[in-house]
N, C-alpha and C positions, 0 to 999 in steps of 0.2 A: 319316701311317705305316699299313702293313697293319694291319686289322682282325681279331681273334681268329677262329679256325675256328669251325665249325658251322651248325646249321639256322636260320635265322630263326624264330620263333615268329610268326603271323599277327595274334595279339591283343596289343595295347598295356595294358600295366598301369598302371593310374591309380591314384594317391595320393586320400585324401580330401580332399574340396572344402568349403572354407569361404568363402564370401562372393565368389564368382567374379568377377573384372574383366574388363573387356574392354580391348584393346589396339591403338590406332591407330598405325601408323608412318605419317607423312607422307614423300610423296615427298622427295628432296633429293639435290642433285648428289655426283659421286662424289670428293668430297675432304673429306677430317679434319684438315687442316691448317689449316683455318678451324674454328673451336668455334663452335656454335649457341648464342646467347643466348636463354633464356626471354623470350617475347614477352608483353605484355600483362597482367604479374604483377608488381606489388611487392613480392610475398613473398618474402624470402631463398632461394635454393637450397638444397639438401641435400646434403651431400657423400657419396659412395660410392666407395670402394675396390674394381674388380673384377680378377680375373685368370684367367686360362686356363693348364691345363698337361694335356699328355699326360703320364701318368706312367708310361707303357711298363710296366703292370701290376708297378710296384714295382721295376723291374730298373733298374739304372744304365746310363750308357755301356759299363761293365764287364760287362754282362750279369749281374751279382750282383744277387738280391733282398735289398733292403735297406728296409722299409717304415718304420723309422725315419729313415732318410736321407731318404727321401720326404717326410715329415712335417716333418723340418727344413728342407728347402728351402721347404715351403710357407707354416710358420712366417714364414720371413724375409719374406715377399711382404707379410705384414702386412695382408692384402686382408679384405673386409668378405663377399665372396661369390668363389665359385671354382668355375669350371666344370673338371670333368675328365673327361678321354678315357683308354682303354683300362684299365678298372679291371675288376678280376676279382673276384668273388663266389662262393667256393669253386670255383672254376675248375680248378685243377689243381695238380701238383707244383710248375710254375714259380714259382706264388705260395705254398706250404703250404697250399693249399685256403682261404685266409685271406679272410673277408669285409672286402675294402679298405675299402669305402664305410664301413663302420661304423666301422672300427678307426683310420680317417685322422679320421673326425669326433668319435671319442673323443681320441684324442692332441690333437686342435686344440681341444676343445671347442667344436665346431661342430655345428650341425643339417646334415643331409644327405637327399639324394632322390638315388637310385639307378634309372637307366632301362636296363634290360637290352635289349640289342640280341639277345643269344642267349639262351635259357632251356632248358638241355639237362637230362634225366634225370641224377640222381645215379651217381656213376663207382661207387658200389657201395651195395647193398641199405641200406636206413636212413638214408643220407647225405643230404646237403644238395644241393640241386639246383645245378647248374652254371651261372654266369650271367657274363656279359660285356658291359660298356656303359660308358655315359658317365655322370656324377654331377654334382650340385651340393652344395657346401657354402655355408652361410651362419649369419653371426651373428644376423640379423634374424628377426623370425618368419615363416614360410613359411604362407601363406593359402591356396594353391593347389598342387598338384604334378600334373603329367602328363607320360605318356611316350608321346609322339605317333609315328604310323607316318610315314614317308617311304620312297622308293623305295630298294630296297637290292637287292645281287647277292652272293649267298651265297659265301663263301670256300671252301666245301668240298664244297658238293654239286655232282655230276658236271653237264656242262652246265647251269650255273644260268642263271635267265632274271630279269629285275627285276622285283619286285614288292613291294608295299608290306611293309614292316616296323618294329617299333619302334627304338627307340633315340634319339630327339630329345627332351632332357629340357626340361621347363617348368617353373619355378616362379613364384611370385607373391609377393613379400615387400614388408612393411611398412617402410618405411626413413622415420622419424619422421613417418608418417602418410601418405607418399606411396608408393601402390602401384606395384611395378615389377616388371614381367615379365623375366625372365633364361631364356635358353635356351642349353643346349650341345649342340654336334653335333660329329660326327664324320665327315667326308665320305668318300667311296669313293678309294683309294689310287691305283686303277690309271691306266696311261698313257693310255687311253681317256676322254676327258671327258664321254663323254655319261650315263653314271650321276651325276656330280656334278652336271650340268647339271639334269637331272630332280630329283634332292633340292633344289637351288636353288630350283627352281618350288613344290616341295612345301613348303619353309620358309617362303617367303613366302606362301604361301596360309594357312598356320597363322599366322602373324604377323598377316595382314590381319584376323582373326577379332576382334580386341580393341581396348582404347583404353587411351592412357598411355605413360608412359616405359617402353623396351625396350632389352635388351641381347643382342646374340647374340655367344657367344664358342666358340671350338672349335679342331681340327684340321681346318682345309679341305681339305689336302692339293694344294693349288694355290697361287698367288701371288695377291696383289689384283689384279694385271694381267690374269691368265687369264680368256679369254673366257667362260667357263661362269659366273665369277663375277659378270660384267658386270651383270646383273638385278638383283643386291644393291644396288647403288650409285643406283638409282632411289629406295630406300627407308633404306637406312642408310649409316653414315658409316663409315669406317676410322677406328679411334680411335687407332691407335699405328702411323702410316705412316713414322715417322721413330724407333722404339725400338730397332731391330737386328735382324738375323738369327735365326731361332729353331731351325733345324735343318739338320745334327745339333747336336746340345750342345756338343760340342767343336769349335770351327773351324766354326761353321755358315754355309751355302751359300744358304739360302733362308728366306723369311719365310712361311710357311705356318700359323703360329698366330695367330689374329685374333681383335681386341676390337673390334666393332662395334656402334654407339649407333643410336637412333632421333632424331629432328629435335626439337631443345628441349634435348637434354642438352650441357651444355659439358663439353670435356676439358681439364682442368687441367694434366695430365703423363701419360706414358706411357714404359715402359721394358720391356727384358727383364730377366731375372735369370740371371747367369751361375752354373750349376750344373751338374753333372755326373749329378745323382740320376736323369735319364732320358734316352733320345736326343733330347730335345724340350729347348728353352729354355721358361722359363714366361714368359708376358707380364703386365703390371700394369698398369692406369691409373685415375687419379685422376680422378671425374667430379663433376660437380653436376649434381642432378636438378631440374627446376624442380617448384616448387608453387606452386598455385592460391590465388588471394586467396580469403578466406571472408570 
């Protein structure tokens, strides 16, 4: 769905780095009805429940801002890691200038990394900077967090041109000793697929820089069969092809909120969650991460 207005900053905000790990996503066919089985390892796989949710800046399908309702919908997912999109941090009156990333983390007792797409001057002198972007909540220790740049087109600049801008979140978490990369993204909403195609290329370039299990979630603003998403399926699998439609939240008509996984991750179940706390429905998937023999 549409992303918030503003002028994108050209500089990605990078969180503190501890023991940075590399992620390698091996090419796999565009199918996730079949779960990958970890090969060459007798060690037991590690369970992880992941989710993705476009929270519509805390407003429900009724357009009423209610962050407690958002938190309740997230709590019902019982997820270990949640990718969020359309997150306001001191953005404006529509969300009472709330730091939604921090507030949701506190309500859910989870760690959080916020990756702004837009970072604007305060609304009033002495106020907080106005930010809007994506976030990742985690119950597991975060070893590394980074706000990557991908191609974007400003939603408010007159005659915008595609340019690198931040808002592609990556965290590396330790799940019972298994270092796992989780990414949260929000792709361009326009009918013209060219920006999304560029964003897909950018994301794949970032994912290719590392090694280990990887999970990419988000609002792709395109269904899995869209041509611009096709390159993803050489590297990732759709973890929830039968989980249900996601948008709009009431009587959904399309599936644009996706959970995708790298080779070696087993998907044991996936579903959407019926709630009107946003204009999207959240998606949750149960995974098993491969653990190497020691």
